[in-house]
C-alpha positions as CSV (number, residue, x, y, z in Angstrom):
1,M,1.7,-8.9,9.8
2,I,0.5,-11.4,12.3
3,V,-2.5,-13.5,11.4
4,T,-4.4,-15.1,14.2
5,K,-7.4,-17.4,14.5
6,P,-10.6,-15.9,16.0
7,I,-10.3,-18.3,18.9
8,N,-7.2,-16.5,20.0
9,I,-9.0,-13.1,20.3
10,S,-10.9,-12.4,23.5
11,D,-14.7,-12.4,23.5
12,E,-14.7,-8.6,24.1
13,Y,-12.6,-8.0,21.0
14,R,-14.8,-10.4,19.0
15,K,-18.0,-8.5,20.0
16,L,-16.5,-5.2,19.0
17,A,-15.2,-6.6,15.7
18,M,-18.6,-7.8,14.7
19,Q,-19.7,-4.1,14.7
20,G,-17.3,-3.4,11.9
21,E,-15.4,-0.6,13.6
22,P,-11.6,-0.6,14.3
23,I,-10.7,-1.8,17.7
24,F,-8.1,0.3,19.7
25,D,-6.3,-1.2,22.6
26,H,-4.2,1.7,24.0
27,E,-2.7,-0.6,26.7
28,Q,-1.2,-2.9,24.2
29,N,-0.7,-0.2,21.5
30,L,-2.8,-2.3,19.2
31,V,-5.4,-1.6,16.4
32,V,-7.5,-4.4,15.0
33,I,-9.3,-3.6,11.6
34,S,-11.1,-5.7,9.1
35,V,-9.3,-7.2,6.2
36,Q,-11.3,-5.0,3.8
37,D,-10.1,-1.8,5.7
38,Y,-6.6,-3.2,5.7
39,E,-6.7,-3.8,1.9
40,E,-8.1,-0.3,1.3
41,M,-5.3,1.2,3.4
42,K,-2.7,-0.8,1.5
43,K,-4.1,0.3,-1.8
44,A,-4.2,4.0,-0.8
45,K,-0.5,3.8,0.3
46,N,0.5,2.2,-3.0
47,N,-1.5,4.8,-4.9
48,V,0.3,7.6,-3.1
49,E,3.7,6.0,-3.8
50,Y,2.8,5.6,-7.5
51,L,1.6,9.1,-7.8
52,T,4.8,10.4,-6.2
53,M,6.8,8.4,-8.7
54,L,4.8,9.8,-11.6
55,K,5.2,13.4,-10.3
56,Q,9.0,12.8,-10.1
57,S,9.1,11.4,-13.6
58,D,7.1,14.4,-14.9
59,G,9.6,16.7,-13.3
60,E,12.5,14.9,-14.9
61,L,10.7,15.1,-18.3
62,K,10.1,18.8,-17.9
63,A,13.7,19.3,-16.9
64,G,14.9,17.6,-20.0
65,K,16.4,14.6,-18.1
66,I,15.4,12.1,-20.8
67,V,17.2,9.8,-23.2
68,Y,16.0,9.4,-26.8
69,K,16.6,6.1,-28.5
70,T,15.5,5.0,-32.0
71,M,13.9,1.6,-32.5
72,E,17.1,0.4,-34.1
73,E,19.2,1.5,-31.1
74,L,16.8,-0.3,-28.8
75,E,16.9,-3.5,-30.9
76,S,20.7,-3.4,-31.0
77,M,20.8,-3.2,-27.2
78,E,18.6,-6.3,-27.0
79,N,21.5,-8.5,-28.2
């Protein structure tokens, strides 16, 4: 990710950004979005990855690919 100061962004981009909509620059293959939108996208991506991991774990559980340990066995592994 590249972070830049507003002074480095052209006046045209700045005016568009003030409207709160993403800015698309097809010439430079560039999209400028708000920090809030970026954080929401990052959170959604992380949620998808987490849900995928949970689904995989559920599948392993249903397939019997689990290991049972007693508390004593776990405590002995600690040392």
